[in-house]
C-alpha positions in Angstrom: 222.0 2.8 40.4 220.5 4.6 37.5 219.7 8.3 37.1 216.5 9.7 35.7 216.3 13.5 35.0 213.1 14.6 33.5 212.8 17.6 31.4 209.9 19.1 33.3 209.7 19.1 37.1 207.3 16.4 38.7 204.3 17.9 39.9 202.6 17.0 43.3 199.4 18.4 44.8 199.7 19.9 48.4 196.6 20.2 50.7 196.3 22.0 53.8 193.2 21.4 55.8 191.6 22.3 59.1 188.7 22.1 61.2 187.7 25.2 63.2 185.4 25.1 66.2 182.6 27.6 66.0 181.7 27.2 69.7 184.9 27.1 71.4 185.2 23.2 71.7 187.8 20.7 71.1 188.0 17.4 69.1 188.1 14.1 70.8 191.2 12.2 69.8 189.0 9.6 67.8 187.5 12.5 65.8 191.0 13.6 65.0 192.1 10.3 64.1 189.0 10.2 61.6 189.9 13.4 60.0 193.3 12.2 59.5 192.2 8.8 58.1 190.1 10.5 55.7 193.2 12.2 54.0 195.1 8.9 53.5 195.6 7.8 49.9 198.2 5.7 47.9 201.4 7.6 47.8 200.3 10.4 50.1 202.3 11.9 52.8 200.3 13.5 55.7 201.6 15.5 58.6 199.7 17.2 61.3 201.0 20.6 62.6 201.1 21.9 66.1 198.0 24.1 65.4 195.9 21.2 64.4 196.3 21.8 60.5 196.6 18.7 58.0 199.3 18.9 55.5 199.0 16.4 52.7 201.1 15.9 49.7 199.6 13.7 46.7 201.0 12.4 43.5 197.9 13.2 41.6 195.1 16.0 41.7 192.2 14.0 41.4 193.6 12.0 44.6 194.0 15.2 46.5 190.6 16.3 45.6 189.0 12.8 46.9 190.8 13.4 50.0 189.7 16.9 50.3 185.9 15.9 49.9 186.5 12.8 52.3 188.0 15.2 55.0 185.1 17.8 54.7 182.5 14.8 54.6 184.3 13.6 58.0 184.0 17.1 59.4 180.3 17.3 58.8 179.8 13.7 60.3 181.4 15.0 63.7 178.7 17.3 63.6 175.9 14.9 63.0 177.2 13.1 66.2 175.1 15.6 68.2 177.2 18.7 67.7 175.5 20.1 64.7 177.2 23.3 63.6 180.0 23.1 66.2 182.9 22.7 63.5 183.5 23.5 60.1 186.2 22.2 57.9 188.2 24.1 55.3 190.4 22.8 52.6 192.9 24.4 50.1 194.8 22.6 47.3 197.7 24.0 45.4 199.9 22.2 42.5 203.6 22.0 43.6 206.4 21.6 41.1 209.0 19.5 43.0 211.8 21.4 41.8 210.9 24.2 44.2 210.2 24.5 47.9 207.0 23.5 49.5 204.4 26.5 49.2 203.2 26.1 52.7 203.0 29.9 53.5 201.0 30.3 50.0 198.7 27.6 50.7 198.2 29.1 54.2 197.2 32.3 52.8 194.5 30.4 50.4 193.2 28.5 53.4 192.6 31.8 55.2 190.2 32.8 52.5 188.1 29.7 52.7 184.7 30.1 54.1 183.1 27.6 56.6 182.9 24.2 55.1 184.8 25.6 51.9 187.1 24.0 49.3 189.6 26.4 47.5 192.1 25.5 45.0 194.3 27.4 42.4 193.9 27.8 38.8 196.8 25.6 38.1 195.4 22.6 40.3 192.0 23.0 38.6 193.8 22.3 35.2 194.6 18.8 36.5 191.0 17.9 37.6 188.5 15.9 35.9 186.9 17.7 33.0 183.4 17.4 34.7 184.3 19.3 37.5 186.2 22.2 36.1 182.9 23.8 34.9 181.6 23.8 38.6 184.3 26.0 39.7 183.6 29.6 41.0 185.8 32.6 41.5 186.0 33.9 45.3 184.6 37.4 44.3 185.1 39.9 46.7 186.9 37.8 49.1 190.0 38.1 47.0 191.8 41.1 48.3 195.4 39.9 47.6 196.4 40.4 43.9 198.7 37.4 44.1 195.5 35.2 45.1 193.3 36.2 42.2 193.3 32.9 40.4 191.9 31.0 43.6 188.6 29.2 43.0 186.2 27.6 45.1 184.4 24.4 44.3 180.5 24.3 45.8 181.0 20.6 46.7 178.1 20.5 49.0 175.7 21.3 45.9 176.2 18.1 44.4 178.5 15.8 46.6 177.4 12.6 44.6 178.7 13.8 41.4 181.9 14.7 42.8 182.3 11.4 44.5 181.9 9.5 41.1 184.4 11.8 39.5 187.2 11.2 41.8 187.0 7.3 42.5 190.4 5.6 42.2 191.8 2.3 42.6 194.4 1.7 45.3 198.0 1.0 44.1 199.6 0.4 47.4 202.7 -1.8 47.3 202.0 -5.1 49.4 204.3 -6.2 51.9 207.2 -8.3 50.6 210.8 -8.3 49.5 212.0 -5.1 48.0 214.5 -5.2 45.1 214.9 -1.4 44.4 214.0 1.8 46.0 213.3 4.9 43.8 214.3 8.3 45.4 213.1 11.6 44.0 214.5 15.0 45.0 213.7 18.2 43.2 212.2 16.4 40.0 215.2 13.9 39.5 214.9 10.4 40.4 217.6 7.9 41.5 217.1 3.9 41.5 218.9 2.6 44.5 219.5 -1.1 44.4 220.7 -3.3 47.5 224.2 -3.1 46.0 224.3 0.6 46.1 223.8 0.5 50.0 224.7 2.3 52.1 223.4 5.2 50.0 224.4 8.4 51.7 222.3 11.9 51.6 223.6 15.2 53.0 225.3 18.3 52.3 228.6 16.9 51.7 229.9 16.7 48.1 230.8 13.0 48.9 227.2 12.0 49.5 225.5 9.7 46.9 222.5 12.1 47.0 223.0 16.0 47.8 220.4 17.8 49.7 220.1 21.3 51.0 218.3 23.1 53.6 219.1 25.1 56.8 218.5 21.8 59.0 220.5 19.3 56.9 223.7 17.9 58.1 226.8 17.5 56.3 226.3 13.5 56.4 222.7 13.6 57.2 221.7 9.7 56.7 221.8 6.8 54.7 219.7 4.2 53.0 220.4 0.6 53.9 219.2 -2.7 52.7 218.9 -5.7 55.1 216.7 -8.7 55.2 215.2 -7.8 52.0 213.9 -4.3 53.3 215.1 -0.9 52.8 215.9 1.3 55.9 216.6 4.9 56.5 219.4 5.6 59.2 219.7 9.1 60.4 223.1 10.3 61.2 222.2 13.9 61.8 222.3 16.5 64.1 218.6 17.7 63.9 217.1 14.3 62.9 214.9 13.2 60.2 211.0 13.0 59.9 209.7 10.1 57.8 206.2 10.0 56.6 204.2 7.1 55.2 200.7 6.0 55.4 199.3 9.1 57.1 202.0 9.1 59.9 205.0 11.3 60.4 207.8 9.5 62.6 210.8 11.5 64.1 214.2 9.5 63.8 217.4 10.6 65.4 220.6 8.6 65.4 218.6 5.4 64.6 217.2 3.6 61.7 213.6 3.2 60.6 212.0 0.9 57.9 210.9 2.4 54.5 207.4 1.0 53.9 205.7 1.2 50.8 206.1 4.8 49.8 206.5 8.0 51.4 208.5 11.3 52.2 212.0 12.0 54.0 212.0 15.3 55.4 215.5 16.1 56.8 215.9 18.1 60.0 212.4 19.5 60.1 208.7 18.3 60.1 207.1 18.3 56.5 204.8 21.1 57.3 207.9 23.6 58.3 210.4 22.2 55.9 211.9 25.1 53.9 214.8 22.8 52.2 214.8 19.6 50.3 212.4 16.6 50.8 213.1 13.3 49.2 210.1 11.2 48.1 210.8 7.2 48.2 209.0 4.3 46.6 209.6 0.8 47.5 209.7 -1.6 44.4 209.1 -5.2 44.6 210.7 -5.8 41.1 213.9 -4.1 39.8 212.6 -2.1 36.7 216.2 -2.2 35.3 217.9 0.5 33.2 
């Protein structure tokens, strides 16, 4: 096992998206699925709230922006299915230093400012976008009533959607299925490389755990990473269960084990969108990087 402690916190981009009905209707299951699928990107963790919001976490701001545009276009495509003007997508983006709590409430405040079909982001987030897009950003103007939201900007994506699609193209880096020789776990900006010989690798509040995690819903011995048959698994040993997100799907695990596939997020004791404590990012590695 090796420990990597970067001098600066790892940054992720957090997205909150929603589709509002303008005529009191409701989306069909296939339409909801198309919206969720639009958000999926390599390394992304996507969760759907009880209120129909979509919460996403992305390693790179350009991937988050690409997903945001895909979501808004998917919302417009629903209107083209004979429901013109019936639904309006809204998206907000914020940069998240992973050594701090998820800024869910702040990003909800930003999303509340968004006009119909609007895409909002903070100035910090804008600094990580391709240069050709930064000059297109516009201040919100009179809609900014909260002094804490003065840096929120709007991207008028509908004015030149083709340009934005070109500027945010990416190449997929998903890890193919196969044997996993190592697993990288990241919590609050610090990464641990877990090898098969390190398993079971325990996580929880207890000082004896291999990785200490905190939060109101975390158990003393919350769970453990196992390695069996060339694959890593997470076993939940907690009182409140764990929520594992990978490939756009959040799965609840309680007193059972679940395979860790490709990359994703472990949210101890609460859904990702409700998490106020630590979250653990994981990345399955086909080759041991050494060190």
